[in-house]
DSSP file (Angstrom, degrees, kcal/mol; ACC not computed):
  #  RESIDUE AA STRUCTURE BP1 BP2  ACC     N-H-->O    O-->H-N    N-H-->O    O-->H-N    TCO  KAPPA ALPHA  PHI   PSI    X-CA   Y-CA   Z-CA
    1    1 A M              0   0    0      0, 0.0    92,-2.0     0, 0.0     2,-0.4   0.000 360.0 360.0 360.0 139.3   15.3    4.8   69.8
    2    2 A Y  E     -AB  57  92A   0     55,-1.5    55,-3.0    90,-0.2     2,-0.4  -0.816 360.0-167.5 -98.2 135.0   18.8    6.2   70.3
    3    3 A C  E     -AB  56  91A   0     88,-2.6    88,-2.0    -2,-0.4     2,-0.4  -0.933  10.0-167.1-124.4 144.5   21.1    4.6   72.7
    4    4 A L  E     -AB  55  90A   0     51,-1.8    51,-2.3    -2,-0.4     2,-0.4  -0.961   2.6-171.9-116.5 143.6   24.4    5.6   74.3
    5    5 A F  E     -AB  54  89A   0     84,-2.1    84,-3.4    -2,-0.4     2,-0.5  -0.967  14.9-171.8-133.9 120.5   26.7    3.3   76.2
    6    6 A I  E     -AB  53  88A   0     47,-2.4    47,-2.5    -2,-0.4     2,-0.6  -0.953  14.3-165.6-119.6 115.4   29.5    5.2   77.9
    7    7 A K  E     -AB  52  87A   0     80,-2.6    80,-2.5    -2,-0.5     2,-0.5  -0.867  16.1-173.7 -99.4 123.4   32.5    3.8   79.6
    8    8 A T  E     -AB  51  86A   0     43,-3.3    43,-2.8    -2,-0.6     2,-0.7  -0.937  17.6-159.1-119.0 125.1   34.3    6.3   81.7
    9    9 A L  E     -AB  50  85A   0     76,-2.7    75,-2.7    -2,-0.5    76,-2.0  -0.927  22.3-157.3-101.8 111.5   37.7    5.9   83.6
   10   10 A V  E     - B   0  83A   0     39,-3.1    73,-0.2    -2,-0.7     3,-0.1  -0.596  27.3 -92.0 -93.6 161.5   37.7    8.6   86.2
   11   11 A K    >   -     0   0    0     71,-2.6     3,-2.6    -2,-0.2     4,-0.3  -0.350  61.3 -80.1 -68.2 141.6   41.0    9.9   87.8
   12   12 A P  T 3  S+     0   0    0      0, 0.0    -1,-0.1     0, 0.0    -3,-0.0  -0.154 115.9  14.7 -41.4 126.0   42.0    8.0   91.0
   13   13 A G  T 3  S+     0   0    0     -3,-0.1     4,-0.2     4,-0.0     3,-0.1   0.408 106.7  88.9  91.5   5.2   40.1    9.1   94.2
   14   14 A T    <>  +     0   0    0     -3,-2.6     4,-2.6    68,-0.1     5,-0.3   0.507  52.0  99.1-107.2   1.5   37.4   11.0   92.2
   15   15 A A  H  > S+     0   0    0     -4,-0.3     4,-2.2     1,-0.2     5,-0.2   0.860  84.2  49.2 -63.5 -40.7   34.8    8.1   91.6
   16   16 A D  H  > S+     0   0    0      2,-0.2     4,-1.9     1,-0.2    -1,-0.2   0.900 114.0  45.9 -69.8 -41.1   32.5    9.2   94.5
   17   17 A A  H  > S+     0   0    0     -3,-0.3     4,-1.9    -4,-0.2    -2,-0.2   0.901 114.6  48.5 -65.3 -41.4   32.5   12.9   93.3
   18   18 A F  H  X S+     0   0    0     -4,-2.6     4,-2.3     1,-0.2     5,-0.2   0.870 112.4  49.0 -70.4 -33.8   31.8   11.8   89.6
   19   19 A L  H  X S+     0   0    0     -4,-2.2     4,-2.1    -5,-0.3    -2,-0.2   0.846 107.6  53.4 -71.8 -35.3   29.0    9.5   90.8
   20   20 A A  H  X S+     0   0    0     -4,-1.9     4,-1.5     2,-0.2    -2,-0.2   0.949 115.7  40.5 -62.8 -50.9   27.3   12.2   92.9
   21   21 A A  H  X S+     0   0    0     -4,-1.9     4,-2.1     1,-0.2    -2,-0.2   0.935 117.8  45.9 -66.7 -44.3   27.2   14.6   89.8
   22   22 A I  H  X S+     0   0    0     -4,-2.3     4,-2.6     1,-0.2    -1,-0.2   0.881 110.0  53.2 -70.7 -34.6   26.3   12.0   87.3
   23   23 A N  H  X S+     0   0    0     -4,-2.1     4,-2.8    -5,-0.2    -1,-0.2   0.888 108.3  51.9 -64.0 -35.2   23.5   10.4   89.4
   24   24 A A  H  X S+     0   0    0     -4,-1.5     4,-2.5     2,-0.2     5,-0.3   0.942 112.0  45.3 -61.7 -47.9   21.9   13.9   89.9
   25   25 A N  H  X S+     0   0    0     -4,-2.1     4,-1.8     1,-0.2    -2,-0.2   0.898 115.0  49.0 -68.2 -34.8   22.0   14.4   86.1
   26   26 A A  H  X S+     0   0    0     -4,-2.6     4,-2.1     2,-0.2     5,-0.3   0.954 111.6  47.0 -68.0 -50.0   20.6   10.9   85.6
   27   27 A A  H  X S+     0   0    0     -4,-2.8     4,-1.9     1,-0.2    -2,-0.2   0.920 115.6  46.5 -54.7 -47.4   17.7   11.3   88.2
   28   28 A A  H  X>S+     0   0    0     -4,-2.5     4,-2.4     1,-0.2     5,-0.6   0.895 110.2  54.6 -73.7 -36.0   16.7   14.7   86.7
   29   29 A S  H  X5S+     0   0    0     -4,-1.8     4,-1.5    -5,-0.3     7,-0.3   0.950 113.9  37.4 -73.9 -40.6   16.8   13.4   83.2
   30   30 A V  H  <5S+     0   0    0     -4,-2.1    -1,-0.2     2,-0.2    -2,-0.2   0.811 119.9  50.0 -64.6 -32.5   14.4   10.4   83.7
   31   31 A A  H  <5S+     0   0    0     -4,-1.9    -2,-0.2    -5,-0.3    -3,-0.2   0.793 126.7  19.5 -83.9 -29.9   12.2   12.5   86.1
   32   32 A T  H  <5S+     0   0    0     -4,-2.4    -3,-0.2    -5,-0.2    -2,-0.2   0.577 107.1  75.2-122.5 -13.3   11.8   15.6   83.8
   33   33 A E    ><< -     0   0    0     -4,-1.5     3,-2.2    -5,-0.6    -1,-0.1  -0.810  54.7-164.3-105.0 108.5   12.6   14.7   80.1
   34   34 A P  T 3  S+     0   0    0      0, 0.0    -1,-0.2     0, 0.0    28,-0.0   0.790  91.7  57.2 -54.6 -26.6    9.8   12.7   78.4
   35   35 A G  T 3  S+     0   0    0     27,-0.1    23,-2.4    22,-0.1     2,-1.0   0.521  86.7  87.1 -84.2 -10.2   12.3   11.7   75.7
   36   36 A C  E <   +C   57   0A   0     -3,-2.2    21,-0.2    -7,-0.3     3,-0.1  -0.828  48.1 167.7 -98.6 107.7   14.7   10.2   78.2
   37   37 A L  E     +     0   0A   0     19,-2.0     2,-0.3    -2,-1.0    -1,-0.2   0.877  64.7  11.3 -85.0 -43.5   13.6    6.6   78.6
   38   38 A V  E     +C   56   0A   0     18,-1.6    18,-2.0     2,-0.0    -1,-0.3  -0.997  49.1 168.4-138.9 139.1   16.6    5.1   80.5
   39   39 A F  E     +C   55   0A   0     -2,-0.3     2,-0.4    16,-0.2    16,-0.2  -0.608  19.8 176.3-145.9  89.3   19.6    6.6   82.2
   40   40 A D  E     -C   54   0A   0     14,-2.8    14,-2.4    -2,-0.1     2,-0.4  -0.801  14.3-160.0-101.9 138.3   21.4    4.0   84.3
   41   41 A V  E     +C   53   0A   0     -2,-0.4     2,-0.3    12,-0.2    12,-0.2  -0.928  17.2 169.6-111.7 127.2   24.6    4.5   86.1
   42   42 A S  E     -C   52   0A   0     10,-2.7    10,-2.6    -2,-0.4     2,-0.4  -0.964  23.0-141.0-141.2 161.9   26.8    1.6   87.2
   43   43 A Q  E     -C   51   0A   0     -2,-0.3     8,-0.2     8,-0.2     5,-0.1  -0.959  33.0-104.3-127.2 137.8   30.3    1.1   88.6
   44   44 A D        -     0   0    0      6,-3.5     6,-0.1     3,-0.5     7,-0.0  -0.157  21.0-138.4 -57.4 149.3   32.7   -1.7   87.6
   45   45 A R  S    S+     0   0    0      1,-0.1     3,-0.2     2,-0.1    -1,-0.1   0.650 101.0  35.6 -87.0 -10.4   32.9   -4.5   90.3
   46   46 A E  S    S+     0   0    0      1,-0.2     2,-0.5     4,-0.1    -1,-0.1   0.749 124.8  35.3-105.0 -35.3   36.8   -4.8   89.8
   47   47 A D    >   -     0   0    0      3,-0.1     3,-2.7     1,-0.1    -3,-0.5  -0.846  62.7-165.8-128.0  96.7   37.8   -1.3   89.1
   48   48 A A  T 3  S+     0   0    0     -2,-0.5    -1,-0.1     1,-0.3    -4,-0.1   0.664  86.5  68.5 -63.1 -12.0   35.8    1.3   91.1
   49   49 A N  T 3  S+     0   0    0      1,-0.1   -39,-3.1    -6,-0.1     2,-0.6   0.378  82.6  84.1 -79.3   2.5   37.3    4.0   88.8
   50   50 A V  E <   -A    9   0A   0     -3,-2.7    -6,-3.5   -41,-0.2     2,-0.3  -0.924  59.9-178.1-113.3 112.4   35.4    2.7   85.9
   51   51 A I  E     -AC   8  43A   0    -43,-2.8   -43,-3.3    -2,-0.6     2,-0.4  -0.828  11.1-150.9-111.4 144.5   31.8    4.0   85.6
   52   52 A Y  E     -AC   7  42A   0    -10,-2.6   -10,-2.7    -2,-0.3     2,-0.4  -0.968   3.7-162.5-119.9 132.0   29.2    3.0   82.8
   53   53 A L  E     -AC   6  41A   0    -47,-2.5   -47,-2.4    -2,-0.4     2,-0.5  -0.949   4.7-173.9-114.1 137.4   26.5    5.0   81.6
   54   54 A Y  E     +AC   5  40A   0    -14,-2.4   -14,-2.8    -2,-0.4     2,-0.4  -0.994  15.1 173.7-130.1 119.9   23.6    3.3   79.7
   55   55 A E  E     -AC   4  39A   0    -51,-2.3   -51,-1.8    -2,-0.5     2,-0.5  -0.987  16.5-172.0-133.1 128.8   21.1    5.8   78.2
   56   56 A I  E     -AC   3  38A   0    -18,-2.0   -19,-2.0    -2,-0.4   -18,-1.6  -0.967   7.3-175.6-122.0 133.1   18.1    5.4   75.9
   57   57 A Y  E     -AC   2  36A   0    -55,-3.0   -55,-1.5    -2,-0.5   -21,-0.2  -0.872  39.3-115.7-121.3 157.8   16.2    8.5   74.3
   58   58 A Q  S    S-     0   0    0    -23,-2.4     2,-0.3    -2,-0.3   -22,-0.1   0.830  90.7 -30.3 -59.3 -33.7   13.1    8.3   72.2
   59   59 A D  S  > S-     0   0    0    -24,-0.3     4,-1.7   -58,-0.2    -1,-0.2  -0.964  75.1 -74.8-170.4-179.8   15.2    9.7   69.3
   60   60 A D  H  > S+     0   0    0     -2,-0.3     4,-2.3     1,-0.2     3,-0.3   0.919 125.2  55.8 -53.9 -50.2   18.1   11.8   68.2
   61   61 A E  H  > S+     0   0    0      1,-0.3     4,-2.5     2,-0.2    -1,-0.2   0.898 104.1  53.3 -54.3 -47.1   16.0   15.0   68.9
   62   62 A A  H  > S+     0   0    0      1,-0.2     4,-2.0     2,-0.2    -1,-0.3   0.884 108.3  50.2 -60.6 -42.3   15.4   13.9   72.5
   63   63 A Y  H  X S+     0   0    0     -4,-1.7     4,-2.1    -3,-0.3    -1,-0.2   0.927 109.9  50.3 -54.4 -48.1   19.1   13.5   73.1
   64   64 A E  H  < S+     0   0    0     -4,-2.3     4,-0.4     1,-0.3    -2,-0.2   0.870 109.4  51.2 -64.7 -36.0   19.8   16.9   71.7
   65   65 A A  H >< S+     0   0    0     -4,-2.5     3,-1.3     1,-0.2     4,-0.3   0.892 105.7  56.0 -65.4 -37.8   17.2   18.3   74.0
   66   66 A H  H >< S+     0   0    0     -4,-2.0     3,-2.1     1,-0.2     6,-0.3   0.943 101.1  58.0 -56.0 -46.0   18.8   16.5   76.9
   67   67 A T  T 3< S+     0   0    0     -4,-2.1    -1,-0.2     1,-0.3    -2,-0.2   0.637 105.2  52.7 -61.0 -10.3   22.1   18.3   76.1
   68   68 A R  T <  S+     0   0    0     -3,-1.3    -1,-0.3    -4,-0.4    -2,-0.2   0.433  85.6 103.9-102.6  -3.0   20.3   21.6   76.5
   69   69 A T  S <> S-     0   0    0     -3,-2.1     4,-2.5    -4,-0.3     5,-0.2  -0.395  77.6-117.8 -81.7 158.8   18.8   21.1   80.0
   70   70 A A  H  > S+     0   0    0      1,-0.2     4,-3.2     2,-0.2     5,-0.2   0.870 111.8  55.9 -62.0 -41.2   20.2   22.7   83.0
   71   71 A H  H  > S+     0   0    0      2,-0.2     4,-1.0     1,-0.2    -1,-0.2   0.822 108.6  46.9 -69.0 -31.9   21.0   19.6   84.7
   72   72 A F  H >> S+     0   0    0     -6,-0.3     4,-1.9     2,-0.2     3,-0.8   0.971 116.6  44.8 -59.3 -62.4   23.1   18.4   81.8
   73   73 A R  H 3< S+     0   0    0     -4,-2.5    -2,-0.2     1,-0.3    -3,-0.2   0.859 112.9  51.7 -54.4 -41.2   24.9   21.8   81.5
   74   74 A D  H 3< S+     0   0    0     -4,-3.2     4,-0.4     1,-0.2    -1,-0.3   0.806 107.2  53.6 -62.7 -32.9   25.3   22.0   85.3
   75   75 A S  H XX S+     0   0    0     -4,-1.0     4,-1.8    -3,-0.8     3,-0.9   0.834  93.1  72.2 -67.5 -40.4   26.9   18.5   85.4
   76   76 A R  H 3X S+     0   0    0     -4,-1.9     4,-2.9     1,-0.3    -1,-0.2   0.881  95.4  47.2 -53.3 -49.2   29.6   19.2   82.8
   77   77 A P  H 34 S+     0   0    0      0, 0.0    -1,-0.3     0, 0.0    -2,-0.1   0.812 115.3  49.2 -64.1 -24.9   31.9   21.4   84.8
   78   78 A L  H <4 S+     0   0    0     -3,-0.9    -2,-0.2    -4,-0.4     4,-0.1   0.876 120.9  31.4 -84.5 -33.2   31.6   19.0   87.8
   79   79 A V  H >X S+     0   0    0     -4,-1.8     3,-1.8    -3,-0.2     4,-0.6   0.840 104.2  69.1 -96.6 -36.1   32.4   15.7   85.8
   80   80 A E  G >< S+     0   0    0     -4,-2.9     3,-0.7    -5,-0.3    -1,-0.1   0.803  95.5  54.0 -59.5 -28.8   34.7   16.7   83.1
   81   81 A P  G 34 S+     0   0    0      0, 0.0    -1,-0.3     0, 0.0    -2,-0.1   0.715 107.8  54.1 -71.2 -18.1   37.7   17.5   85.3
   82   82 A L  G <4 S+     0   0    0     -3,-1.8   -71,-2.6    -4,-0.1     2,-0.5   0.528  83.6 105.1 -91.2  -6.8   37.4   14.0   86.8
   83   83 A I  E <<  +B   10   0A   0     -3,-0.7   -73,-0.2    -4,-0.6     3,-0.1  -0.594  35.9 170.9 -78.3 122.2   37.5   12.2   83.5
   84   84 A E  E    S-     0   0A   0    -75,-2.7     2,-0.3    -2,-0.5   -74,-0.2   0.775  76.2  -9.3 -99.5 -36.2   40.8   10.4   82.7
   85   85 A E  E     -B    9   0A   0    -76,-2.0   -76,-2.7     2,-0.0    -1,-0.4  -0.975  64.0-170.9-157.8 145.6   39.5    8.5   79.5
   86   86 A Q  E     -B    8   0A   0     -2,-0.3     2,-0.5   -78,-0.2   -78,-0.2  -0.994   3.8-168.7-147.5 139.7   35.9    8.1   78.1
   87   87 A V  E     -B    7   0A   0    -80,-2.5   -80,-2.6    -2,-0.4     2,-0.5  -0.993   9.4-160.2-129.5 128.5   34.7    5.8   75.3
   88   88 A C  E     -B    6   0A   0     -2,-0.5     2,-0.4   -82,-0.2   -82,-0.2  -0.934   5.1-167.6-119.2 129.9   31.2    6.3   73.8
   89   89 A F  E     -B    5   0A   0    -84,-3.4   -84,-2.1    -2,-0.5     2,-0.4  -0.917   9.4-161.8-104.2 135.0   29.3    3.6   71.8
   90   90 A E  E     +B    4   0A   0     -2,-0.4     2,-0.3   -86,-0.2   -86,-0.2  -0.955  18.5 157.7-115.5 144.2   26.1    4.7   69.9
   91   91 A S  E     -B    3   0A   0    -88,-2.0   -88,-2.6    -2,-0.4     2,-0.4  -0.948  41.2-111.8-152.3 171.0   23.4    2.4   68.7
   92   92 A N  E     -B    2   0A   0     -2,-0.3     2,-0.4   -90,-0.2   -90,-0.2  -0.908  39.4-119.7-105.2 140.0   19.8    2.2   67.6
   93   93 A V        -     0   0    0    -92,-2.0     3,-0.1    -2,-0.4   -37,-0.0  -0.630  29.6-179.6 -79.5 129.2   17.7    0.1   70.1
   94   94 A I  S    S+     0   0    0     -2,-0.4     2,-0.3     1,-0.4    -1,-0.2   0.823  71.1   6.5 -96.4 -38.7   16.1   -2.9   68.3
   95   95 A A        -     0   0    0      2,-0.0     2,-0.5     0, 0.0    -1,-0.4  -0.984  62.4-158.2-146.8 137.2   14.1   -4.4   71.3
   96   96 A R        -     0   0    0     -2,-0.3    -3,-0.0    -3,-0.1     0, 0.0  -0.975   4.1-171.2-114.0 125.5   13.6   -3.0   74.7
   97   97 A N        -     0   0    0     -2,-0.5    -2,-0.0     2,-0.0     0, 0.0  -0.732  13.8-166.3-115.5  78.0   12.7   -5.4   77.5
   98   98 A P        -     0   0    0      0, 0.0     2,-0.4     0, 0.0    -2,-0.0  -0.294  24.6-114.4 -62.5 153.4   11.8   -3.3   80.5
   99   99 A V              0   0    0      1,-0.1    -2,-0.0     0, 0.0     0, 0.0  -0.740 360.0 360.0 -80.3 126.4   11.5   -5.0   83.8
  100  100 A S              0   0    0     -2,-0.4    -1,-0.1     0, 0.0     0, 0.0   0.442 360.0 360.0-108.6 360.0    8.0   -5.0   85.2
């Protein structure tokens, strides 16, 4: 499984707009993409301008399919102008421990 952990610093005053757009993308991803297993969005407790994304896809191809969806493409022009800095970490999932 392919995993992305993304730390995003948004411009001051734009966290709510970023979260609205990214939450819509995340919800559509897990609802409509069989290869998108997890798409979690969280906000830093100390700095509301720091947003974390945690995404797990069945494989690299599932992630590539995600980038071709309408909800992904529609979110890009909404979120990109709000981003001040972004760091992306890629990994392979070794063990997944879903909450039941």
